[in-house]
C-alpha positions as CSV (number, residue, x, y, z in Angstrom):
1,M,-5.3,-9.1,-26.4
2,D,-8.1,-6.6,-26.8
3,I,-10.2,-6.6,-23.8
4,C,-13.4,-4.6,-23.4
5,S,-14.6,-2.5,-20.6
6,S,-17.4,-4.9,-19.5
7,D,-15.0,-7.8,-19.4
8,M,-12.7,-5.8,-16.9
9,L,-15.8,-4.8,-14.7
10,R,-17.0,-8.3,-14.7
11,V,-13.6,-9.7,-13.5
12,L,-13.2,-6.9,-10.9
13,A,-16.8,-7.7,-9.4
14,E,-15.8,-11.6,-9.2
15,N,-12.7,-10.4,-7.4
16,T,-14.3,-8.2,-4.9
17,R,-16.7,-10.8,-3.3
18,T,-16.6,-11.2,0.5
19,I,-14.6,-13.9,1.8
20,T,-16.8,-16.4,3.8
21,H,-14.2,-19.1,5.1
22,E,-11.2,-18.8,7.5
23,Y,-8.9,-21.7,7.0
24,S,-6.3,-23.0,9.5
25,D,-3.0,-24.6,8.7
26,E,-4.4,-26.0,5.3
27,P,-1.9,-27.8,3.0
28,L,-1.9,-26.6,-0.6
29,E,-1.1,-28.2,-3.8
30,V,2.0,-27.3,-5.5
31,D,2.5,-27.6,-9.3
32,G,6.3,-27.3,-10.2
33,R,9.3,-27.0,-7.9
34,L,9.9,-24.7,-5.2
35,P,13.2,-23.3,-4.8
36,A,15.0,-24.9,-1.7
37,A,16.2,-21.4,-0.7
38,I,12.6,-20.1,-0.3
39,D,12.1,-20.7,3.5
40,G,9.6,-18.5,5.4
41,V,6.3,-16.8,5.4
42,L,4.4,-14.7,3.1
43,F,1.8,-12.3,4.6
44,R,-0.7,-10.2,2.6
45,N,-3.3,-7.8,3.4
46,G,-6.3,-6.5,1.6
47,P,-10.0,-5.8,1.8
48,G,-12.0,-9.3,2.4
49,R,-15.6,-8.1,3.2
50,F,-17.2,-5.6,0.8
51,E,-20.7,-5.4,2.3
52,R,-22.7,-5.6,5.6
53,G,-26.3,-6.1,5.9
54,G,-27.1,-6.3,2.3
55,Q,-25.4,-2.9,1.8
56,R,-22.2,-2.8,-0.2
57,Y,-19.5,-0.5,0.6
58,G,-19.1,2.5,-1.4
59,H,-15.5,2.3,-2.2
60,P,-12.8,-0.5,-3.0
61,F,-10.5,0.8,-0.1
62,D,-13.3,0.3,2.5
63,G,-13.5,-3.7,2.7
64,D,-12.5,-5.2,6.1
65,G,-8.9,-6.2,6.4
66,H,-8.2,-9.8,5.4
67,I,-4.8,-11.4,6.2
68,T,-3.6,-14.4,4.1
69,R,-0.5,-16.4,5.6
70,F,1.7,-18.7,3.3
71,D,4.3,-20.8,5.1
72,I,6.7,-22.0,2.4
73,G,9.3,-24.4,3.0
74,V,10.7,-28.1,2.8
75,Q,7.2,-28.9,4.1
76,G,5.6,-27.3,1.1
77,V,3.0,-24.6,1.3
78,R,0.5,-24.2,4.3
79,Y,-2.1,-21.7,4.3
80,R,-4.1,-19.7,6.7
81,N,-6.2,-16.6,6.5
82,R,-7.9,-14.4,9.1
83,F,-10.1,-11.3,9.3
84,V,-8.3,-8.6,11.4
85,R,-10.8,-8.3,14.5
86,T,-10.7,-4.6,14.7
87,R,-13.1,-2.8,17.1
88,E,-15.3,-1.8,14.3
89,Y,-15.3,-5.4,12.8
90,V,-16.4,-6.9,16.0
91,D,-19.1,-4.2,16.5
92,E,-20.6,-4.6,13.0
93,E,-20.1,-8.5,12.9
94,R,-22.3,-8.5,16.1
95,A,-25.0,-6.0,14.7
96,G,-25.0,-7.7,11.3
97,R,-25.1,-4.2,9.7
98,M,-22.9,-1.0,9.1
99,L,-22.3,1.1,12.1
100,Y,-19.3,3.3,11.1
101,R,-18.7,5.6,8.2
102,A,-15.7,4.8,6.3
103,F,-13.3,6.5,3.9
104,G,-15.5,6.1,0.8
105,T,-19.0,5.2,2.4
106,N,-21.5,7.0,4.5
107,L,-24.1,4.9,6.3
108,P,-27.4,4.2,4.8
109,G,-30.0,6.6,5.9
110,G,-28.9,9.9,4.2
111,L,-27.9,13.2,6.1
112,G,-29.5,12.2,9.3
113,A,-27.5,9.2,9.9
114,N,-24.2,10.8,9.0
115,L,-24.2,14.1,10.4
116,F,-21.4,14.6,12.8
117,R,-20.5,11.0,12.8
118,L,-16.8,11.5,13.1
119,R,-15.7,8.3,14.2
120,F,-14.6,6.5,10.9
121,K,-13.9,2.8,10.7
122,N,-10.1,1.6,10.8
123,A,-10.4,-1.2,8.0
124,A,-6.6,-2.5,8.9
125,N,-6.7,-3.5,5.3
126,T,-3.8,-1.9,3.4
127,N,-0.6,-3.2,4.4
128,I,1.1,-5.7,6.9
129,V,4.8,-5.4,8.2
130,W,7.2,-7.4,10.4
131,H,9.1,-5.3,12.7
132,G,10.8,-5.3,16.2
133,G,8.8,-8.8,16.9
134,R,5.7,-7.4,15.8
135,L,3.3,-8.3,13.0
136,L,1.3,-5.2,12.2
137,A,-1.9,-4.6,10.0
138,L,-1.9,-1.2,8.6
139,W,-4.4,1.4,7.6
140,E,-3.4,5.0,6.9
141,A,-5.9,7.0,8.9
142,G,-5.8,5.2,12.4
143,P,-3.3,3.2,14.6
144,P,-1.9,-0.3,13.6
145,Y,-3.3,-3.6,14.8
146,R,-1.0,-6.2,16.2
147,L,-1.4,-9.8,15.1
148,D,-0.1,-13.2,16.2
149,P,2.4,-14.1,13.5
150,Q,1.7,-17.9,13.8
151,T,-2.2,-18.0,14.1
152,L,-3.3,-14.3,12.7
153,T,-5.1,-13.8,16.0
154,T,-5.9,-10.1,16.5
155,L,-4.0,-9.0,19.7
156,G,-5.3,-5.3,19.6
157,T,-4.1,-2.0,18.8
158,E,-0.3,-1.2,18.8
159,D,0.4,2.1,20.5
160,F,4.1,1.6,21.2
161,D,4.2,1.9,24.6
162,G,1.9,5.0,24.7
163,R,3.8,7.0,22.1
164,L,0.8,6.8,19.8
165,R,-1.5,8.3,22.3
166,N,-3.3,11.4,21.0
167,P,-1.8,14.5,22.9
168,Y,-4.2,17.0,21.5
169,P,-7.1,18.6,23.3
170,P,-10.7,17.4,23.0
171,P,-12.5,16.9,20.7
172,A,-9.6,15.7,18.8
173,R,-8.5,13.2,21.6
174,W,-12.0,12.0,22.1
175,L,-12.5,11.3,18.4
176,A,-9.1,9.6,18.1
177,P,-7.5,8.4,21.2
178,L,-4.4,7.1,19.3
179,L,-2.8,8.9,16.5
180,P,-2.8,7.8,12.7
181,F,0.1,5.6,11.5
182,S,0.8,5.3,7.7
183,A,0.1,2.2,5.8
184,H,3.5,2.8,4.2
185,P,6.4,2.7,6.7
186,R,9.9,2.5,5.4
187,I,12.2,0.0,7.1
188,D,16.1,0.2,7.0
189,A,17.6,-3.0,6.6
190,D,20.9,-1.6,7.8
191,S,19.9,0.2,11.0
192,G,16.8,-1.8,11.5
193,E,14.9,1.4,12.1
194,L,11.2,2.0,10.8
195,F,10.1,5.3,9.6
196,S,6.3,6.4,9.3
197,F,4.1,9.3,9.4
198,G,0.6,10.4,10.3
199,L,-1.7,13.3,9.3
200,V,-3.7,15.2,11.8
201,S,-5.9,17.9,10.6
202,G,-6.7,21.1,12.4
203,K,-5.4,24.6,12.7
204,P,-2.6,24.2,11.9
205,N,-2.6,20.9,9.9
206,R,0.0,18.5,11.2
207,L,2.4,16.0,9.6
208,L,3.8,13.8,12.3
209,T,6.9,11.7,11.6
210,Y,7.8,8.5,13.6
211,R,11.1,6.7,14.0
212,V,10.9,3.3,15.7
213,D,14.2,1.4,16.5
214,R,15.0,-2.0,15.7
215,D,13.7,-3.3,19.0
216,G,10.3,-1.6,18.4
217,R,10.9,1.5,20.6
218,M,9.4,4.6,19.2
219,A,11.0,8.1,19.8
220,P,8.9,11.0,20.6
221,F,7.2,12.0,17.4
222,Q,8.1,15.2,15.4
223,V,5.4,17.8,14.1
224,H,5.6,19.6,10.9
225,E,2.9,22.2,10.0
226,L,1.2,21.9,6.6
227,V,-0.9,24.7,4.9
228,R,-3.1,22.4,3.2
229,F,-4.6,18.9,4.6
230,S,-3.6,16.6,1.5
231,F,-4.1,13.2,0.7
232,I,-0.7,11.7,1.3
233,H,-0.4,7.9,1.0
234,D,3.5,7.2,0.6
235,F,6.8,8.8,1.3
236,A,10.3,8.2,0.5
237,V,13.4,8.1,2.7
238,T,17.1,8.5,1.9
239,R,20.3,8.8,3.9
240,R,19.5,12.5,4.0
241,W,15.8,13.2,3.7
242,L,12.3,12.3,4.4
243,C,10.4,13.4,1.1
244,F,6.5,13.9,0.9
245,L,5.1,14.8,-2.5
246,L,1.9,17.0,-1.5
247,P,-0.5,16.8,-4.3
248,H,-3.3,19.5,-4.9
249,A,-5.9,16.8,-3.6
250,D,-7.2,18.2,-0.5
251,F,-9.9,17.2,2.0
252,D,-12.9,19.4,2.5
253,L,-13.4,18.5,6.1
254,T,-16.6,20.6,6.7
255,R,-18.5,18.8,4.1
256,A,-17.2,15.5,5.5
257,A,-18.0,16.4,9.0
258,L,-21.6,17.3,7.8
259,G,-22.1,14.0,6.5
260,L,-22.6,15.7,2.8
261,R,-19.7,13.8,1.5
262,T,-17.5,10.8,2.3
263,P,-13.8,11.9,3.1
264,V,-12.8,10.6,-0.4
265,G,-15.8,12.3,-2.0
266,S,-14.8,15.5,-0.3
267,L,-11.5,15.7,-1.9
268,R,-10.9,19.1,-3.6
269,L,-8.8,18.5,-6.8
270,A,-6.7,20.8,-8.8
271,N,-4.9,18.2,-10.9
272,E,-3.4,20.8,-13.1
273,R,-1.5,22.4,-10.3
274,P,1.8,21.0,-9.6
275,M,2.6,18.5,-6.7
276,Q,5.3,20.0,-4.2
277,A,7.9,18.2,-2.7
278,L,8.4,18.8,1.3
279,L,11.9,17.6,2.2
280,I,12.7,17.1,5.9
281,P,16.1,16.2,7.1
282,R,16.4,12.4,8.2
283,D,18.3,13.4,11.3
284,G,16.7,16.8,12.0
285,N,13.6,18.3,13.1
286,S,12.7,21.3,10.9
287,A,11.7,20.7,7.3
288,R,13.7,22.4,4.6
289,P,12.1,26.0,4.1
290,G,9.9,26.2,0.8
291,L,8.2,23.4,-1.1
292,I,9.6,22.5,-4.7
293,D,7.1,21.9,-7.7
294,C,7.2,18.4,-9.1
295,G,4.6,18.5,-11.9
296,G,1.0,17.9,-11.7
297,G,-0.9,14.8,-10.8
298,F,-1.0,12.3,-7.8
299,V,1.3,9.7,-6.5
300,F,0.1,6.7,-4.6
301,H,3.3,4.7,-4.4
302,I,7.0,5.3,-4.5
303,A,9.4,2.6,-5.5
304,Q,12.6,4.1,-4.3
305,A,14.7,7.0,-3.4
306,F,18.4,7.8,-3.1
307,D,20.7,10.7,-2.9
308,R,23.2,11.8,-5.6
309,D,26.7,12.9,-5.0
310,D,25.9,16.4,-6.3
311,G,23.2,16.8,-3.6
312,A,20.0,15.8,-5.9
313,L,17.3,13.6,-4.6
314,V,16.4,10.9,-7.0
315,V,12.8,9.6,-6.6
316,D,11.2,6.8,-8.6
317,A,7.3,7.1,-8.1
318,I,4.1,6.0,-9.8
319,R,2.3,9.1,-11.2
320,Y,-1.2,9.6,-12.1
321,G,-2.2,12.4,-14.6
322,R,-5.1,13.0,-12.2
323,Y,-6.4,11.6,-9.0
324,P,-8.8,8.7,-9.9
325,D,-12.5,9.5,-9.3
326,F,-13.6,6.3,-7.5
327,D,-17.2,7.9,-7.1
328,H,-17.5,6.8,-10.7
329,F,-15.5,3.5,-10.6
330,E,-16.9,2.2,-14.1
331,D,-15.6,5.2,-15.9
332,L,-12.0,4.3,-14.8
333,F,-12.2,1.4,-17.4
334,S,-13.5,3.3,-20.4
335,G,-10.3,4.2,-21.6
336,D,-11.3,7.5,-22.5
337,D,-8.7,9.5,-20.3
338,P,-5.1,8.7,-20.7
339,A,-4.3,10.8,-17.2
340,L,-5.9,7.6,-15.4
341,M,-3.1,5.3,-16.5
342,P,-0.5,5.4,-14.0
343,H,3.3,5.6,-15.1
344,L,6.6,5.1,-13.3
345,E,8.6,8.2,-13.4
346,R,12.0,9.5,-12.2
347,L,12.0,12.8,-10.5
348,V,15.3,14.5,-9.9
349,I,14.7,17.0,-7.2
350,D,17.5,19.6,-6.7
351,P,17.1,21.4,-3.2
352,A,19.7,23.8,-4.1
353,S,18.1,25.3,-7.3
354,E,14.5,24.3,-6.2
355,T,14.0,22.4,-9.5
356,C,12.6,19.0,-10.5
357,D,13.4,17.3,-13.7
358,I,11.1,14.4,-14.6
359,R,11.7,11.3,-16.9
360,V,8.9,8.9,-17.9
361,W,10.5,5.2,-17.7
362,S,7.9,3.8,-20.1
363,P,4.7,4.5,-21.8
364,R,3.1,1.3,-20.4
365,G,1.1,1.6,-17.2
366,A,2.7,0.5,-13.8
367,E,1.5,0.4,-10.1
368,L,2.7,-1.4,-6.8
369,P,6.2,-1.1,-7.4
370,V,8.8,-3.0,-5.3
371,T,12.8,-3.4,-5.2
372,A,15.1,-5.7,-3.3
373,T,15.4,-4.9,0.2
374,G,18.4,-3.1,1.7
375,P,19.5,0.1,3.6
376,L,17.1,3.0,2.8
377,G,18.7,5.3,0.3
378,E,20.7,2.7,-1.5
379,P,20.1,3.0,-5.3
380,H,18.4,-0.1,-6.8
381,R,18.9,-1.0,-10.5
382,L,15.8,-3.3,-10.9
383,I,12.1,-2.3,-10.1
384,Y,9.4,-4.9,-10.3
385,S,5.7,-3.9,-10.6
386,I,2.4,-4.8,-12.0
387,G,1.4,-3.3,-15.2
388,A,-0.6,-3.1,-18.4
389,P,0.3,-4.0,-22.0
390,A,1.0,-1.1,-24.3
391,E,-2.2,-1.2,-26.2
392,R,-4.6,-1.0,-23.2
393,A,-5.8,2.4,-22.6
394,A,-7.8,1.5,-19.2
395,P,-5.8,0.9,-15.9
396,Y,-6.8,-2.7,-15.7
397,L,-3.5,-4.0,-14.4
398,S,-2.8,-7.6,-15.3
399,S,1.0,-7.6,-16.2
400,L,4.0,-8.4,-14.1
401,Q,7.0,-6.1,-15.1
402,R,10.8,-5.8,-14.5
403,L,12.4,-2.5,-15.3
404,D,16.3,-2.3,-15.5
405,T,17.0,1.4,-14.7
406,G,20.4,1.1,-15.8
407,T,19.5,0.2,-19.4
408,G,15.7,1.3,-19.6
409,D,15.1,-2.4,-20.5
410,L,11.5,-3.2,-19.6
411,R,10.3,-6.9,-19.6
412,C,6.7,-7.7,-19.3
413,R,4.3,-10.6,-18.9
414,D,0.8,-10.4,-19.2
415,F,-2.0,-12.5,-18.1
416,G,-4.9,-11.6,-20.1
417,L,-8.1,-11.0,-18.1
418,D,-6.6,-12.8,-15.0
419,I,-5.5,-10.1,-12.4
420,V,-2.1,-10.2,-10.7
421,G,-1.3,-8.6,-7.2
422,E,1.8,-6.9,-6.1
423,P,5.0,-8.9,-6.5
424,I,6.8,-9.5,-3.1
425,F,10.7,-10.1,-3.6
426,V,12.4,-12.8,-2.2
427,P,16.2,-12.6,-2.0
428,D,18.6,-15.5,-2.9
429,P,20.7,-16.1,0.2
430,D,22.9,-18.1,-2.0
431,A,23.9,-15.0,-4.2
432,R,25.5,-11.9,-3.2
433,A,23.9,-9.9,-0.5
434,A,20.3,-8.5,-1.1
435,T,21.3,-5.8,-3.5
436,S,19.7,-4.4,-6.7
437,D,21.6,-7.2,-8.8
438,N,20.5,-10.1,-6.6
439,E,17.3,-11.1,-8.6
440,G,15.9,-13.9,-6.4
441,W,12.1,-14.7,-6.8
442,L,8.9,-12.9,-6.9
443,L,5.6,-14.2,-5.0
444,S,2.5,-12.8,-6.8
445,L,-1.0,-13.8,-6.2
446,V,-3.0,-14.2,-9.4
447,Y,-6.9,-14.3,-9.7
448,R,-8.1,-16.7,-12.5
449,A,-10.9,-14.7,-14.4
450,G,-14.2,-16.6,-14.6
451,Q,-12.9,-19.4,-12.4
452,Q,-13.3,-17.9,-8.9
453,R,-9.9,-19.3,-8.1
454,S,-6.6,-17.9,-6.8
455,E,-3.1,-19.2,-7.3
456,L,0.2,-18.1,-5.8
457,L,2.9,-17.8,-8.4
458,V,6.7,-18.3,-7.7
459,L,8.6,-16.8,-10.3
460,R,12.4,-16.1,-11.3
461,A,12.6,-12.4,-11.0
462,A,15.2,-12.3,-13.9
463,D,12.8,-13.5,-16.6
464,L,9.3,-13.6,-14.9
465,E,8.8,-17.1,-15.6
466,T,6.9,-19.4,-13.2
467,V,8.8,-22.1,-11.3
468,A,5.9,-23.2,-9.3
469,T,2.2,-22.6,-8.9
470,V,0.2,-22.9,-5.5
471,T,-3.4,-23.5,-5.5
472,L,-5.6,-21.7,-2.9
473,P,-8.7,-23.4,-1.7
474,H,-10.8,-20.3,-2.6
475,G,-10.8,-17.2,-4.7
476,V,-9.1,-14.4,-2.8
477,P,-9.4,-10.5,-3.4
478,L,-6.0,-9.5,-4.5
479,G,-5.7,-6.7,-1.9
480,F,-2.8,-4.3,-1.7
481,H,0.3,-5.0,0.1
482,G,2.2,-7.7,1.9
483,C,5.6,-8.8,3.2
484,W,8.1,-11.7,3.1
485,V,9.6,-13.0,6.5
486,P,12.6,-15.4,6.4
487,R,11.8,-18.2,8.9
488,A,15.0,-17.4,10.8
489,D,13.9,-13.7,11.4
490,L,10.5,-14.7,12.5
491,H,11.8,-16.8,15.1
492,R,14.6,-14.6,16.2
493,D,12.6,-11.5,16.8
């Protein structure tokens, strides 16, 4: 299906309209048959408000966090949605206008309104995780917000019993009383541990790594110095390593502090220079000396990582040939630059020889990869993602995909102009343990182009066929990430 740039931009504009109504325990219509073994709650997070006081946010990542909750079981599907009541959301809701700068948005009023305005909005809009009896809404440059898992009421910031309090001297502590906590933590299904990280600028720049046990107790964070203050969105955890891919996409903090540019607009990009892998022993405190070159470009998301018996580290990641220029959003969909299409690649990193071999899994685009749950560092044969048909040149991702890394077979299902969201994996409890060959089901939101309507699709993971369609009472911006919580786990924790 040939889709022109203007059609893509029209549907994307439809899907980024501010949510105006919050529903409570709303029963939803189901077409088809829900698998009896799917019993639990799907939580999803993403931007839900895209303007304030008639002023639209300047970046798709800046919308206020909006949580959707789908209770799925023998009673059918019941729906609830809520904005995360961050401090900034409450202040701006009361004022009816923008009060804070954001990742890609400066305040109206030019330089005078933004000069040295260094408290940025925590949008709490990127991910949502369940761990240690806590439901946490995440944004990578600030602390988590804790939510009630039943009502989605915002309970406040989560500081892990004080472990996230900023210990660095003023002005750093005044500007950010709590340390940043990544939007991409990794949870080990075997040990129950959660691993995460945060980035703190300064002299030196610091990468902080966190470990939280299965009961929600955080150990003292570890500090690793960085030469550059790079934009790092995700990381990998194996049995041996924490792996960070450092791109040459570094923030110019002077320009951002002066209000001359937004943080994302201040990025100094050298896409022709290789990313570099920083390896930190999972059970140690010091990073492995030296960085390993891993090819150019930029990585937002990592599908999985594991250690080989020969000592190599294998990372399946989504790579862009260059960092997307969100300041010129319409240009992303012109199809003129093949480097803007993200692809799933396998990086084989050898710490001994300090080399990295790269294999591209498919010429088709891919993003938001997921695998079955399991112990961190356990290899998964199957990777699910969103993607794009082979003939499409622009990163308009309207397909669901299933890659078999054992055979290289890629199954795809395209939805034309309809936009699909990240597939959330739900294991089949009647099959073998949740390993890479337990297919189960996928849950994915889809926005129906031109209809201002969203549906939740329940699909067989093995063939991507729909077994049930759930109709929402409104159109929902697709957002970014989510999690599936079995009912027993929700009540046990």
